[in-house]
N, C-alpha and C positions, 0 to 999 in steps of 0.2 A: 735977172732972173734966174742966170744958173745958182748964183750963191743963193739964194733963197733957197731953191732946193734942196742945195749941199748942207746948207744949215738945218734947214729943218729933216732931212734924212737923219744927218748924224744926231740931232736930238730924239727922234723916234728911236732908233736904235740903241742909244746908250740907255733911253730912260725902258725900252723892253729887256737889255740887258740885266739891268738892275732889278726890272718887274719879276722877271721869267729865270728859266733855268736855261742855260747857255743853250742846250741843242734846240728851244724855241728860238731863242733868240738867233742863233746861225740861221734857222730855218727864213726868219724874217729877213735876215741881210740878204740872205740868198734871195728873195724874194723882189727885194729891192735891187739887186744887181744884177736881174732877169730886165726889171725893168727899165732901170736905167741904162744897159748894153742895146736893148731894142728902140729907144729913144734917142739916146746923144753920143752912143758909142763913133758914129760913123762922123757925125760933124767936129768931137772933137775926142779923139782916141786917146791920145797922152795923158790927160786932163781925167779922163772919166777911169782908165786903167788906176790911175794912183788916186783916185776917191775912192775906189770900188774895193780896193786893197786896203784901205785903212777903214772902211767900215765892216768889213768882214773882222778887221783884228780887233774890233771894238767889244765884241763878246768875250774873245779871249782875256782880254785887256780886263773888262769888268770883271768876269771871272776869279781874276787873282786877286784883285783889290777887293771881291766878297770873303773869298777865305782869309786873305790877310784881317781886313774886318772885324769874323766870324770869331778868328784866332785871340784878336787884341779885345773883343767884347768876352771871349770867355777867360781871359785871362784877368781883366777888369771882374767878372762876375768871381772867381776864383780868391780873388783880391778884397773882391766886398765881402764874400761869406766868412773870412776869415775875420776882416775887421767888426765885422756884425757879430760871429763868434767871441771873439776877445770884449767885445762893447757888452754882449749878455754875460760871459765871466764875470766881467769886473764889475757889473750891475749887481749880480746875484751877491759877489764877495760884499760888494758895498751894503746891499740889503741887509746881508749877514750880520756885517759891523754892526748899520744902523742897528736890529734887532737886537744883536748881543749889547750896545749900550742902552737900548729903551729897556732891557730886560734889567742891566745890570744897576742901574737906575733904580727900576721897580724895587729892587731885593733892596739897594744903598736906602730906600727910602723906607723898607719895611723895618730893616736894621736899623734905622733913626728911629721910626716909631718903638720898634720894641725897646731902644734903650729907654725912650722919655718915660714910654711904660714903666721898666724896670726902675728907673729914677724916682719914680709915683708911688711905685710900691716899697719901695726902700725908705721912703719919707714918713712912711707911716709904722705903728708900733705893733696893733693889736690885728689878731687875726681878724676879726671883724673888718676892719678897714682896708686890710692887703687884700682880702677876699672881694670885698664889694669891688676895689680898682680891677682887679683880674677878671671879674665875671661879666664888668663894664664893658671892657675889652674883647670877651668872648665873643658877646653878643653883637658887638659893633663888628668886627673881624671877621665872623666866621660863619657858616651856616650849620646846624647841627638838631639833632632832634631836643637832648636833655643833656646836663652835666651834672655830677654830682662829688661833693666835698664828705668822704666818710671820717669821721674824726675820732679813733679809738681811746678807749681807756687803759688803764695801767695792766690791765688782766689780758689787753687784746681784743676786746668785746669791743662792740658799737657803741660811743658814747653819745654823738649826734651826726644828724647827716643834714645837707644844706644843699639844696636843689638851684640848677640854671635855667631855664627854658627863654627863649627869645621872645620877646615884647610882655616877658612877665618878670614881676620884683624877685628877686632872691626871698625864698622861703625854707624856713626848717620844716623836715619831713621825718615820717618814724622812719628806720632800717625796715627793707623789705625781704624777702629770699634772696631777689641778686646781689642785694648790698652784702649781705652774710658768703653767699657764693665765692662773689670776688675778692673779697676779704682773706676767705681761706686761700683761694688758689694765691694770691700776692703774697701771705705769711710763708708760703712754702718756696715760691720763686724769688721773691725779692728783687722782681726788675719789670722793666716796662712790658707792656705787652701790648701788641698790637695784633689785632684780629681782622680779617676782611673774610667776609662769607665765601666760605667753599675752600679758601687756600690752608686754612691750619684745621681740617676737620675734627681732631681729636679733640682740642680744647675749646674750639668752636660749638661743636656738638654738647660739653658737657656744660657750658653756659647758655647755649641757645634753649635747652630744656627750661631753663626759668623764664628767658626775653629773646624774644627775638630780633637780632641788630644786622644790619647791614655791616656797618665796621664798627669796631672799640677799642678806643686807646685807654691803657689803664695804668697809672702811675703812681706808685709806692711812695709815701712820704715821709723820708727819715729823719727823728733827732737822735743825734748819737749812735748811730746803727742800728738804732729802734725803729719798727714801722709805727708812726705815730697815727698814719691818715691814709685813703686813697684817693685821688682823685680819677673820677672816670668819666670819657666821654664817649656819647653815642652817635651814630651814624654821620662823624665826620667826613665829608669828602676827601679823597686820598690826595687830591692836589694841595689841600690844605696841613697834609700832615708834617711838613720839614717845620715849617712857620709856628702850628701850634708846639711841635715840641719845642723850639727856643723858648715860646713863650711860655709853656708848663715848666720849665728848667728852671726859670727866673722866680716863677710860683713858689718851686718848690725849695729854694733859696730861701725865698721869704716867708714862707710857712715855720722853716726850720727856725728862723729867727726871732719869731714870734713867738712859737710854743717856748722857747729859751727865754724870751722877755718874760713870758708871763710866769715860768717857774722860779725865776729871779725874785720877778714882783711877789709871787706867794710866798717865798722863804723871808722876805724882807716884811712881811706884814704877816705871817703867819707862822707860830712857834712849831720846828719840825717833830716833837715828842706828840704835843699836845692837839697841834692843828686847829686850835685858839688861836687869836688876834696875839702878836708879840705886843709888852709896853708900851715901846713907841707908839704903834699904830694902835693901840688903846686909848691911849692920852689922845692922840688925834681927834680920834674920834667920839671920847668924851668930852672935848672942847668943843664940837660939832654941835652935838647931841647939847650942849648947855646953850649954847648961843640960840638953837634953836626953840629951846625952852623958855627963852628972855623973850621972843619975837614973840611967841604964841601964851605966855603966861600961863606956862604949864608945867606939871613936877616934874623932877628928873629926882631918882634915888639910885643910891651909889652902895654897892657890897663890896666887900672884902674877907676875901675866905683865906684861913689858912688851917692846913690838915692837921689834927692834932697830933704830936709827938711822931711826926711825921722824921725826924732824925734818927730817934732812936730804932725805928723801923728799917731803915737804910742801914743804919749798924748792922742790925740784929739779920736781917734776910737778903742784906744786900742793895745795890744800886740800881741791880736789872728787876729786882721787884719792884721798886720802889717807882723805875720809871712806868712798868706795868699799872700800879695803882695811879698815878699821877693821869695815864692814858683814859684809864676807867673812870675815875672821876670826871675829867674832862666829857666824855659820852652823856655821864647822868648830868650834867649844869645844861647840855644842848637840849636833852632829853625835857628836861624840865622848863628851859625857858620859851619865850615867843623867840620867833626868828627877826623880830626887829631888835631882839634885847643885843645888848652887846657883852662878849667874854673875851676874856684877855687873861694871860696868863703875866700874872705881875711880880711875881719872883720864883724861889725855888720851889717850893710847895704852894705860893700865895696864889689865887687867882680875884679878878676884880669882874663886877659887874654893872652895867649899865642897864636900869631899867627907865624904859621912855616914856613918859605919862602916867606914871604910878606915884602914888602919895605914899606916907609914912604907912598907913593900915595895911594897903592891896602889897607893901614892899614886905612888909614883916609876914604875911603869909607866904608868898614867894619865898623868903630866906628859911621859915620853918620847914616845907616842903623838902627846899634843896635839903636843909641839915637832916630830914628824917630818912630822905632817899639815899643819902651816902650815910646814914648809919644802921642802914638795914643791908646795904650791900655787901658782896662776898665776893673778894678779889682773888681768883686764882691765878697766881704768877708761877710757873714752872712747878717745881716739886711744892709750893707753900701755899697755903691757904689763910689770905690776910683781910682783916675790917681794918675800921677807921673811924674815924668823927671829925668832924669840922668847927671851928668858931668863926661867928661872922658877926660883921661890924656893918652897922647901917648908918647913913645920913642922906639925909634929902634935901633938895633945892626945891624954896627957896626957906625952909624953914629952918634947916639947921647951918646954911650957908651960903652965899654969894657968888662965890669965884670959884672955881677950878682948885686950888692951893688948901683953899680953907675946908672943900667940899671932901677932899682925900683925907686932911688933917682930921677931921670929926669923926669920920671912917673908923679911922686909922686907931683912933682914941676908943671908940666903940670896940672895936675888937681887942684892944689891949682887956678891955672893961671884961668880956667874956671868957678871956682867957683866965684872968684873975679871979674871976668868981667859978671857976670849976671847967669851961672850957666844955664843947658839944652845946654852945650855945649861941642864940640871936642876940645882940645886943643893940 
């Protein structure tokens, strides 16, 4: 019975010491001390004294353990906070690394995509094909209001304008005031222009008078250090600027290649002095027209022209004057003939003409008109005033010959006859 009392009292004091502050625990142990002294001390004085000493020491011992436990918990909390901070820092670094890797991967994909587009443009030769590839990529990869390719002529004026809009086909437009204003600015600056509203007020104000825009990028397109075109894009968001500049840089390179290719091609098929077809290209076209006439069973007339006494005029006035005469004769021929007729410079002072779908009677009328126009013309070259006449030989498919060599031979013989009979004639 005494053991049960001592045990229950110890448990109660121990519980109260942990549950409450030490002062309250001491008050409770003092109350139990008074109770036990009153009921048990006389019967068991020594035993009660030891037990009372024990239960009164419990709050003190418990308080010591509570302080040690609190300090230990505080230490654990500090360590936990340090571990948590380290974890958050590592997580943040890991997140940044992941984001950086994703960003790098995204940029790599963009570069690879631009490389594929550049390779695709490089496989094209004509400006139309290159610009079609470029504009398709623009519409697929970027958001913008519109973009325009302005192509300049030899004098610096606008030759043609192609417009790109999202969800619409590329189409040809007439140049407007904004095109002219921007070309004028680029002709002076000769550099890429990037404008964001209100950031460059002077230039923005100058251009925004003509057209309102939020952003504008304009890129001059050079060929052999001369501006041959301007490409500009309106209302492109700033986050696209970098990728657009990479893509447009590739287009500028391909633009230069296309223009140079066109010039080389024109040089190979166009006589540099008279600006009519070269002999080689003229004969290629003549073969094509002859085949077409054979298929459709139509006439094809061939004229061989030779300027009378041209060598004597060259010797008398000089080759520069002779060049002017040749150029002016070519202009007369172009003005006299139809657009579908083919004109070629056959030799030094010889020209050749193919008249498609025209028989002998019609060809004689055309040849006589050419002869008369040249005879009536007066050529002013430097300080000289020169006139000339022309002899013309005519042959007709299929009346005179059925193949290219015989057609030319027949016209050549007719030309020889015209010269032998006094020149300035059509035979």
